[in-house]
C-alpha positions as CSV (number, residue, x, y, z in Angstrom):
1,M,95.0,172.5,30.7
2,A,95.7,169.5,28.5
3,E,98.4,168.4,31.1
4,T,95.8,168.4,33.9
5,T,93.3,166.4,31.8
6,S,95.9,163.8,30.9
7,E,97.0,163.5,34.5
8,T,93.4,163.2,35.7
9,T,92.6,160.5,33.0
10,F,95.7,158.6,34.0
11,V,94.8,158.5,37.7
12,F,91.2,157.7,36.9
13,G,92.4,154.6,35.0
14,L,94.2,153.4,38.1
15,L,91.2,153.3,40.3
16,S,89.0,150.3,41.1
17,K,85.4,150.6,39.8
18,R,84.2,151.4,43.3
19,H,86.5,154.4,43.5
20,Q,85.9,155.4,39.8
21,R,82.2,156.0,40.8
22,Q,83.4,158.6,43.3
23,F,85.5,160.4,40.8
24,S,84.4,163.9,39.6
25,S,85.2,165.0,36.1
26,V,86.2,168.5,37.2
27,R,89.5,168.7,39.0
28,H,90.9,171.8,40.7
29,K,94.5,171.9,42.1
30,T,95.0,172.9,45.7
31,T,96.6,176.4,46.3
32,I,99.8,177.0,48.1
33,Q,99.4,178.0,51.8
34,Y,102.1,179.1,54.2
35,A,102.4,178.0,57.8
36,T,103.9,180.7,60.0
37,R,106.0,179.3,62.8
38,P,107.7,181.3,65.6
39,D,111.5,181.5,65.0
40,L,111.3,179.1,62.1
41,P,110.9,179.6,58.3
42,K,107.4,179.7,56.8
43,L,106.5,176.3,55.5
44,A,104.8,176.1,52.1
45,Y,102.1,173.4,51.7
46,R,99.1,172.3,49.7
47,K,96.2,170.7,51.5
48,L,93.2,168.8,50.4
49,K,90.5,168.3,52.9
50,G,88.8,164.9,53.1
51,K,88.2,161.7,55.0
52,S,90.6,159.8,57.3
53,P,93.1,158.3,57.0
54,G,94.8,161.2,55.3
55,V,97.9,160.9,53.2
56,V,101.0,163.1,53.6
57,F,103.8,163.1,51.0
58,L,107.4,163.6,52.0
59,P,109.7,164.6,49.1
60,G,113.3,163.5,48.7
61,F,116.5,165.6,49.2
62,A,116.4,168.8,47.2
63,S,113.0,167.8,45.8
64,V,109.8,169.8,46.0
65,M,106.1,169.1,46.4
66,S,105.3,169.7,42.7
67,G,106.9,166.4,41.5
68,Q,105.0,163.8,39.5
69,K,104.4,161.4,42.4
70,A,103.1,164.2,44.6
71,E,100.8,165.5,41.9
72,A,99.5,162.1,41.1
73,L,98.8,161.4,44.7
74,E,96.7,164.5,45.1
75,E,94.5,163.5,42.1
76,F,94.2,160.0,43.6
77,C,93.2,161.3,47.1
78,K,90.7,163.6,45.5
79,S,89.1,160.7,43.7
80,L,88.8,158.8,47.0
81,G,87.6,161.8,49.0
82,H,90.5,161.4,51.5
83,S,92.6,164.3,52.8
84,Y,96.1,164.9,51.4
85,L,98.9,167.2,52.3
86,R,102.2,167.9,50.5
87,F,104.8,170.4,51.5
88,D,108.3,171.8,50.9
89,Y,111.0,171.4,53.6
90,S,112.6,174.4,55.1
91,G,115.0,176.0,52.5
92,C,113.4,174.1,49.6
93,G,110.9,175.0,46.9
94,S,108.4,177.6,48.1
95,S,109.3,177.5,51.8
96,E,111.4,180.1,53.3
97,G,115.2,179.8,53.9
98,E,118.3,178.6,52.1
99,M,118.6,174.8,51.8
100,G,122.3,174.8,52.9
101,N,121.2,176.1,56.3
102,Y,119.1,173.1,57.2
103,N,119.7,169.4,58.0
104,I,118.0,166.1,58.7
105,G,117.0,167.3,62.2
106,A,115.4,170.5,60.8
107,W,113.5,168.6,58.1
108,K,112.3,166.0,60.7
109,R,111.0,169.0,62.7
110,D,109.1,170.2,59.6
111,V,107.4,166.8,59.3
112,L,106.5,166.7,63.0
113,Y,105.0,170.2,62.6
114,V,102.9,169.0,59.7
115,L,101.6,166.1,61.8
116,D,101.0,168.2,64.9
117,E,99.5,171.3,63.4
118,L,98.3,170.9,59.8
119,V,96.5,167.5,59.7
120,E,93.9,165.8,61.8
121,G,94.2,162.2,62.9
122,P,96.5,159.3,61.8
123,Q,98.1,159.7,58.4
124,I,99.6,157.4,55.8
125,L,103.1,158.8,55.3
126,V,104.5,158.4,51.8
127,G,108.2,159.1,51.8
128,S,110.3,159.3,48.6
129,S,114.1,158.7,49.0
130,M,115.2,160.9,52.0
131,G,111.5,161.4,52.7
132,G,111.4,157.6,53.4
133,W,114.1,158.2,56.1
134,L,112.1,161.1,57.5
135,M,108.8,159.1,57.5
136,L,110.5,156.5,59.8
137,L,111.8,159.2,62.1
138,A,108.3,160.7,62.2
139,A,106.7,157.3,62.9
140,L,109.1,156.8,65.9
141,A,108.3,160.3,67.3
142,R,104.5,160.4,66.5
143,P,103.2,156.8,66.5
144,E,99.7,158.0,67.3
145,K,99.7,160.1,64.1
146,T,101.0,157.4,61.9
147,A,98.5,155.0,60.3
148,A,100.9,153.4,57.8
149,L,104.1,154.0,56.0
150,V,104.9,153.8,52.2
151,G,108.6,154.2,51.4
152,I,109.7,154.7,47.8
153,S,113.4,154.2,47.2
154,T,113.8,154.7,51.0
155,A,117.2,156.3,51.7
156,A,117.5,155.5,55.5
157,D,120.9,156.7,56.8
158,H,121.9,157.2,53.2
159,F,124.3,160.2,53.5
160,V,126.1,158.8,56.5
161,T,126.4,155.3,55.0
162,A,127.7,156.7,51.7
163,F,130.3,158.9,53.5
164,N,131.5,156.0,55.8
165,S,132.0,153.8,52.7
166,L,134.5,156.1,51.2
167,P,138.3,155.3,51.4
168,T,140.0,156.6,54.5
169,E,142.1,159.1,52.6
170,T,139.0,160.5,50.8
171,K,137.2,161.0,54.1
172,K,140.2,162.8,55.5
173,E,140.3,165.2,52.5
174,I,136.6,165.9,52.9
175,E,137.0,166.6,56.6
176,E,139.8,169.0,56.0
177,Q,137.9,170.8,53.3
178,G,134.8,170.9,55.5
179,F,132.4,169.8,52.8
180,W,131.7,166.9,50.4
181,K,130.7,167.2,46.8
182,F,128.1,164.3,46.9
183,P,127.8,162.9,43.3
184,T,124.3,163.0,41.7
185,K,122.7,162.7,38.3
186,H,119.8,164.8,39.4
187,N,121.1,168.4,38.9
188,E,123.2,170.3,36.3
189,E,126.3,170.5,38.6
190,G,126.5,166.8,39.0
191,F,126.9,167.0,42.8
192,Y,125.3,168.3,46.0
193,T,127.5,170.2,48.4
194,L,127.1,168.7,51.9
195,S,128.9,170.3,54.8
196,M,130.6,168.2,57.5
197,D,128.2,169.8,59.9
198,F,125.3,168.4,57.9
199,L,126.9,164.9,57.9
200,K,127.7,165.0,61.6
201,E,124.2,166.1,62.4
202,A,122.7,163.3,60.2
203,E,124.5,160.7,62.3
204,N,122.1,161.6,65.2
205,H,119.2,160.3,63.1
206,C,120.6,157.0,61.9
207,I,118.2,154.1,62.5
208,L,119.5,151.0,60.8
209,Q,121.9,149.8,63.5
210,S,119.1,148.6,65.8
211,P,115.4,147.5,65.8
212,I,113.0,150.1,64.7
213,P,110.0,150.1,67.0
214,V,107.3,150.9,64.4
215,S,104.2,148.7,64.6
216,C,102.0,150.1,61.8
217,P,101.7,148.6,58.3
218,V,104.8,149.3,56.2
219,R,105.2,149.0,52.4
220,L,108.6,149.5,50.8
221,I,108.9,149.9,47.0
222,H,112.3,149.9,45.5
223,G,113.8,149.6,42.0
224,L,116.5,147.0,41.3
225,E,118.2,149.5,38.9
226,D,118.4,152.2,41.6
227,T,122.0,153.5,41.3
228,D,121.5,156.2,44.0
229,V,120.2,154.2,46.9
230,P,120.7,150.4,46.7
231,W,117.5,148.3,47.0
232,H,119.0,146.3,49.9
233,I,118.4,149.4,52.1
234,S,114.7,148.7,51.9
235,M,115.4,145.1,52.9
236,Q,117.3,146.3,55.9
237,V,114.4,148.6,56.9
238,A,112.0,145.7,56.6
239,E,114.2,143.5,58.8
240,R,114.6,146.2,61.4
241,V,111.0,147.4,61.9
242,L,109.1,145.5,64.5
243,S,105.7,145.6,62.7
244,N,104.5,142.2,61.5
245,D,102.7,143.8,58.5
246,V,105.6,144.6,56.2
247,D,105.9,144.1,52.4
248,V,108.8,144.9,50.2
249,I,108.0,145.3,46.5
250,L,111.0,145.2,44.1
251,R,110.6,146.5,40.5
252,K,113.1,144.8,38.2
253,H,113.6,147.8,36.0
254,G,112.8,150.5,38.5
255,Q,115.2,153.4,39.0
256,H,115.6,155.8,41.9
257,R,113.0,158.4,41.1
258,M,110.3,155.8,40.4
259,S,108.4,158.3,38.2
260,E,107.5,156.2,35.2
261,K,103.8,155.6,34.6
262,D,104.0,152.0,35.9
263,D,106.0,153.1,39.0
264,I,103.3,155.6,39.9
265,K,100.6,153.1,39.2
266,L,102.2,150.7,41.7
267,M,102.5,153.4,44.3
268,V,98.8,154.3,43.9
269,Y,97.7,150.7,44.0
270,T,99.7,150.2,47.2
271,I,98.2,153.2,48.9
272,D,94.7,152.3,47.6
273,D,95.1,148.8,49.2
274,L,96.3,150.4,52.5
275,V,93.3,152.8,52.6
276,D,90.9,149.9,52.1
277,K,92.7,147.9,54.8
278,L,92.7,150.7,57.3
279,T,89.1,151.7,56.6
280,T,88.0,148.1,57.1
281,L,90.0,147.9,60.4
282,G,88.6,151.2,61.5
């Protein structure tokens, strides 16, 4: 209970006075629901009803909807009275399936299902790491459901780019083995096992080699100390998207997860500003 109070107080402190007046002192977390889809795994999600534009949070690779950024965003959206949805990809968290059986295309399909079936009207898509890649893919496929994009440590094309940057001999060894032990600091093993099938499928979704026909407002937040996905990926995204309303925000000491209190504060401020802008335009 103390954790909830602390989190609520923190988010309250981030709000403008106008939004603080809308904030209720009693907070109740949303409950997990399951979307049943024919021939597809059940998708676990938490949904907060409210005004438009709504906010949808897209987690990173091997991440779940219960992370700090996702939790803080729910409290923030409650305070504004706007709708909010967070979910677990197929094979991740509380959703059905084994993660190793899914790929970028399957997770893109999850995002499109959320936009088509679980939310109403245009949404602000907030994508963390791989979620930033998926938010761009979703915006291309569903422009009418995309009000704005907020990328946090956006990992567009990341697995493919990282694999292609390996020495030729290393790539040959991985291709012969059929899998790649992708280094990471974010689990106990120190690596994620990615199959060659996963990597080959991911190539179908690369977007940085040509203009990205996205016209909505785009905000890209990245840490200069991100050792997982270099900050210049966000710069490339900014250059490629066709929207004229694009801001890149670099945090000097920001790391990949962007989960420090000041990182979350920046994310909330950025979304708050977009909500104001979209509401005014609307």
